C-alpha positions in Angstrom: 26.3 20.7 2.5 24.4 19.3 5.6 24.1 21.7 8.4 26.3 21.0 11.4 24.7 21.5 14.8 26.4 22.1 18.1 25.8 19.6 20.9 23.6 22.3 22.6 21.3 22.5 19.6 17.6 22.7 20.6 15.1 20.0 19.6 13.5 22.5 17.2 16.8 22.9 15.4 17.3 19.2 15.4 13.8 18.8 13.9 14.5 21.2 11.1 17.7 19.3 10.2 15.9 15.9 10.5 13.3 17.1 8.0 16.0 18.1 5.6 17.5 14.6 5.9 14.3 12.7 5.2 13.6 15.0 2.2 17.0 14.2 0.7 16.5 10.4 1.4 13.1 10.7 -0.2 14.6 12.3 -3.3 16.9 9.3 -3.7 14.0 6.9 -3.5 11.9 8.9 -5.9 14.5 8.5 -8.6 14.0 4.7 -8.4 10.2 4.8 -8.4 7.9 4.0 -11.3 7.8 0.5 -12.9 6.6 -2.5 -10.9 9.6 -4.5 -9.6 8.7 -8.1 -10.5 9.6 -10.9 -8.2 8.8 -14.6 -8.2 9.9 -15.6 -4.7 9.8 -14.2 -1.2 13.6 -14.0 -1.4 13.5 -11.9 -4.5 11.0 -9.6 -2.8 13.1 -9.2 0.3 16.2 -8.4 -1.8 14.3 -5.6 -3.6 13.0 -4.2 -0.3 16.5 -4.2 1.0 17.8 -2.3 -2.0 15.3 0.6 -1.3 16.1 0.5 2.4 19.9 0.8 1.9 19.4 3.6 -0.7 17.6 5.8 1.8 19.8 4.7 4.7 22.8 5.8 2.8 21.5 9.3 3.2 20.0 9.0 6.7 22.7 7.2 8.6 25.5 9.8 8.1 23.1 12.8 8.3 21.3 11.7 11.5 24.5 10.4 13.0 26.1 13.8 12.5 23.1 15.5 14.3 23.3 13.3 17.4 26.6 11.3 17.4 25.7 9.6 20.7 22.2 8.5 19.7 21.9 4.8 19.0 20.1 3.4 15.9 17.2 1.0 15.5 18.2 -1.1 12.5 15.1 -3.2 12.2 11.9 -1.3 11.4 9.6 -4.3 12.2 10.8 -4.6 15.8 8.6 -3.5 18.7 8.9 -3.2 22.5 10.6 -0.7 24.8 14.1 0.7 24.1 16.9 0.9 26.6 17.4 4.4 28.2 19.0 7.2 26.2 18.5 8.6 22.7 17.6 6.5 19.7 16.9 7.2 16.1 13.9 5.1 15.0 13.8 5.2 11.3 11.8 3.7 8.5 13.8 4.4 5.4 11.0 3.4 3.1 7.7 3.2 5.0 5.3 1.5 2.6 8.3 -0.1 0.8 6.1 -2.8 -0.7 3.9 -0.1 -2.3 7.0 1.6 -3.8 8.0 -1.7 -5.5 4.5 -2.1 -6.9 4.3 1.4 -8.4 1.8 2.6 -5.8 2.1 6.1 -4.4 1.6 5.4 -0.7 5.1 5.4 0.8 7.2 7.8 2.8 10.5 8.3 4.7 10.4 8.7 8.4 12.8 9.6 11.2 11.9 9.9 14.9 14.2 10.8 17.8 13.2 8.9 20.9 14.6 9.9 24.3 14.1 7.6 27.3 11.3 5.8 25.4 9.4 9.0 24.6 9.3 10.4 21.0 10.6 14.0 21.1 10.5 14.9 17.4 9.6 13.3 14.1 9.7 14.1 10.4 7.8 12.3 7.7 8.3 13.1 4.0 6.1 12.0 1.1 8.4 12.2 -1.9 5.7 12.0 -4.6 3.8 15.0 -3.2 6.7 16.9 -1.7 4.9 17.2 1.7 6.8 17.0 5.0 4.9 16.4 8.2 6.7 17.3 11.5 6.0 17.2 15.2 7.9 18.3 18.2 6.9 17.2 21.7 5.1 20.1 23.3 5.5 22.1 20.1 2.7 21.0 17.9 2.3 19.2 14.6 2.8 20.8 11.2 2.5 20.1 7.5 5.1 22.2 5.6 5.0 24.6 8.5 1.2 24.9 8.8 -0.3 23.8 12.1 -2.3 20.5 12.0 -5.4 19.9 14.0 -7.4 16.7 14.4 -11.1 16.4 13.3 -13.8 18.0 15.5 -16.1 14.9 14.8 -18.1 13.6 17.7 -20.1 10.8 15.9 -18.3 7.6 15.0 -21.2 6.9 12.6 -20.0 9.8 10.5 -16.4 8.9 10.7 -13.8 7.8 8.2 -11.6 5.3 10.0 -8.7 3.0 9.0 -6.5 0.1 10.0 -3.4 -1.5 8.6 -1.6 -4.8 8.6 1.5 -4.5 10.9 3.7 -7.1 9.1 3.5 -10.1 6.8 3.1 -13.6 8.3 1.3 -12.3 11.4 0.2 -14.8 14.0 -3.3 -16.3 13.2 -4.7 -15.0 16.5 -3.7 -11.4 15.5 -5.1 -11.9 12.0 -8.5 -13.0 13.3 -8.5 -10.1 15.8 -7.9 -7.7 12.9 -10.7 -9.3 10.9 -13.2 -9.1 13.8 -12.3 -5.4 14.4 -12.9 -4.5 10.8 -16.3 -6.1 10.9 -17.2 -4.2 14.1 -16.0 -0.9 12.6 -17.9 -1.6 9.3 -21.1 -1.7 11.5 -20.3 1.4 13.6 -18.3 3.8 11.4 -19.2 5.5 8.2 -16.3 4.1 6.0 -13.4 1.8 6.8 -10.1 1.9 4.9 -7.6 -1.0 5.1 -4.2 -0.5 3.6 -0.5 -0.2 4.4 1.4 1.7 5.7 0.2 2.8 9.1 2.0 6.1 9.0 0.1 7.5 6.1 -3.2 6.9 7.8 -1.9 8.6 10.9 -0.9 11.6 8.9 -4.6 11.9 7.8 -5.8 11.6 11.4 -3.4 14.4 12.5 -4.5 16.6 9.6 -8.2 16.1 10.4 -9.0 14.2 7.1 -9.7 11.0 9.0 -11.1 10.4 12.4 -9.4 7.3 13.8 -6.8 4.6 13.1 -6.2 1.4 14.9 -3.8 -1.5 14.6 -3.1 -4.8 16.3 0.5 -5.8 16.9 2.8 -3.3 15.3 6.3 -2.0 15.3 8.0 1.1 16.8 8.9 2.6 13.4 5.4 2.5 11.9 3.6 3.9 15.0 5.9 6.3 16.8 5.9 9.0 14.1 2.1 9.0 13.8 1.6 8.8 17.5 3.6 12.0 18.1 1.9 13.8 15.2 -1.6 12.9 16.3 -0.9 13.8 19.9 0.6 17.1 19.0 -2.4 17.8 16.7 -4.8 17.4 19.6 -5.8 13.8 19.2 -5.8 10.9 21.7 -3.5 7.9 21.5 -4.1 4.7 23.5 -4.3 1.0 23.1 -7.5 -0.5 21.7 -8.9 -0.8 25.2 -8.3 2.9 26.1 -5.2 2.4 28.2 -2.0 4.5 27.7 -0.1 3.2 24.6 3.6 2.4 24.8 5.8 0.5 22.3 5.1 -2.6 24.5 1.4 -2.5 23.8 -0.3 -5.2 21.7 -2.7 -2.7 20.1 -2.8 0.9 19.1 -5.6 3.5 18.6 -5.3 7.1 17.5 -8.5 9.2 17.2 -10.0 12.6 17.4 -11.1 13.2 21.0 -14.8 13.2 20.1 -14.8 9.7 18.8 -12.1 8.0 20.9 -14.4 6.5 23.5 -16.8 5.2 20.8 -13.8 3.6 18.9 -12.7 1.9 22.1 -16.2 0.5 22.7 -16.3 -0.8 19.1 -13.0 -2.4 19.3 -14.1 -4.3 22.4 -12.7 -2.1 25.2 
């Protein structure tokens, strides 16, 4: 039976219950994971993606709604930009959904509570490993309760970095910008990884396994969880030119402090 919280519940109590909700949604998705889901058209692919989304949302909507009845809901995970004032649940019910359909392990369930356009708590669950990453604004980032810390690396030339495609059918200008940035990082960093989804790369940055992640364009749902996790783990989050990042920004960079300036320089800042 889901825990019922009082209206005066602390954000820490909300985070614990949010983590329970994403774990339960992840269990539902895990039961449907395994074989490749075949599709011959974009329409068939979109229907299969929607089935996974609704499966997880069937758990998340009532559970999160019970936690914060007055919080509004972001229904479209590919949307970007600022939110109106107040509290919002920004949820990606199957982050890396396309991987799930192709039998690949890189997918997760995420839920982030945003208050007046600032993320205050987030929970990210990886159903295939059982890991749950959490962060609380001002309260640190954790993996299954253990504190997370970004890498102490100070040399971009020794860094493992990554980028991701924000969405299918991106504008050609953005695609070319992504390609140019990968070339630049291939010259300046040790190794460059390119894959979806963004959140899983950001988990690695927060845990100190990777040193930087950047993305052009993007959506709230794939950047807000990782942005809070990296920040609370001691990392720096900005746009690609080093300016403060907001959901309105057209680029995103999260890095260990020791390589942030070098990453900005490489990306053309």
